[in-house]
N, C-alpha and C positions, 0 to 999 in steps of 0.2 A: 518636660525636661527633654532635652536632647542629647544623643549620645555621640561621643567622638573615640575612634580607635587609632592608636598610633603603636609603633613598635620600636624597639631600640635593640640593634644588633651588635654584639661583640665582635671587634675585628681583630685587634691585637693590643696586648699591653693595656693602657687606660683609654684606647681609643674606641668608639662606636659610631655606628651609623643609625641615626634616627631617621625613620620614616613617617611622616605627617599624616594627618587623616586625609589631606588632599593628595597624597602621594608623592609629594616633594621629599628629597633626601637632604639631610643637615649632617654634617661632619662634626662629631663631639669627640673632645679629648681632653680628658682633666689635666694632662700635661701640657696643653695647647700647643702641641707641636703639629698635628694634622687637623685641628679644628678649634672651635671656641669651647670652653670649659662649660658645664651645665649651668654654672653660675651665671656667667658672661651671657649666656642665652636667655636667661631671666631678666636680664637687665636689657637687653635688646627687644625682647619681647615687650616689656613694658613701655619703651620707647618707641616701638612700631605702633603698639595699641593707640598711645596717647597721640603720636604724631598724626595717624590716619584722623582721629576723631577732631584735631585742631585744624586739619586740612579741610575735612568735611564740612564742619560749622563754619569756617570763614569762607568758604565757596558759597555755602547757602545764605550767607549774610551779605553776598555779593562783593567781596573784598577780593581785589585783583592780586591775589597771592601768585607768586612766581616760584617761590622755594621756602622750604620748612625744614630746618634741621633741630634736632633735639641732642643735646649734650649732656649725659648723665655722669654723675659723680657718685660713687657709693662708698659707704663705709660698712665694714662687716665686723662681727663679733670676735673678740680675741680667743674664744673658746669654742670648743665643739659641741652643738652645731655652730658653724661659722655663718650664721644667718646675715643677711644684710639688716642692718639696724636703721640707718639713714641713707636715703636717696635723693639727690638734687636733680631736678630737671631744669636745664636752661634751654628755652625755645628761641631760635632765631629765625625770624619770619621776615621774608623779601617780598617785596611787590609794590605796586604802585597805589599811593595815597591810602596806605593801609591805617585803620583806626586804632589806636593803642586799647581803647574800651572794648573793641571787637575781639581783640586778641586775648584779653584778659578774660573776658567772658568765655571765649572757646576753650581755654584752659582750665577753666573754674568748671565748665560742664563736663569735660572730660573727666577730671579727677574726681567729681563729686557724683556723676551720674553714669556716663557712658563707657569708660575704659575698665573693662573686666579684670585686666592685670592690675591696675592700680588698686581697685575696690579689694582684690584679693590679697594683696601685699599689705595694705592699710589694715584689713582685717586680721592678719597675722602679726600685727604689731609694728610694721616698718613705718618710720616717719618719713613721708614723702613731701617735699616742698618744691616749688616752682618758681621761675622768674623768666623773664622774656626781654627781648629787644627787638625792634621793628628796623629794618634796614630798607632805604629806598633802593629802588632797582627793577 
């Protein structure tokens, strides 16, 4: 088991500076004035984790990918804690002669095996769905 250390430092009001285990700073603001909210960062983390997997898997399967975009739509519970209940991930994969079967497989492998963020959220009861489109270019 590996250990990660991060810190979050209060700046003012509802604004904080997050310092990642790799030493990068992330502006966090519950009011969304100076940075992303903590819940927004969870969505971005999920999208980043899954997108990385999809790109990596498609490249290994020799798909000529030039761009991958993951658009996330999320629903939150009405009561506190206002957790995400449903997240839909729409992947837009651009490239030359991209095989839809390969994209579908890459997304499935990410969701079911590789994406730690996705696995953690699903284990916590979040319903995550996916779809995709392939764009020539």
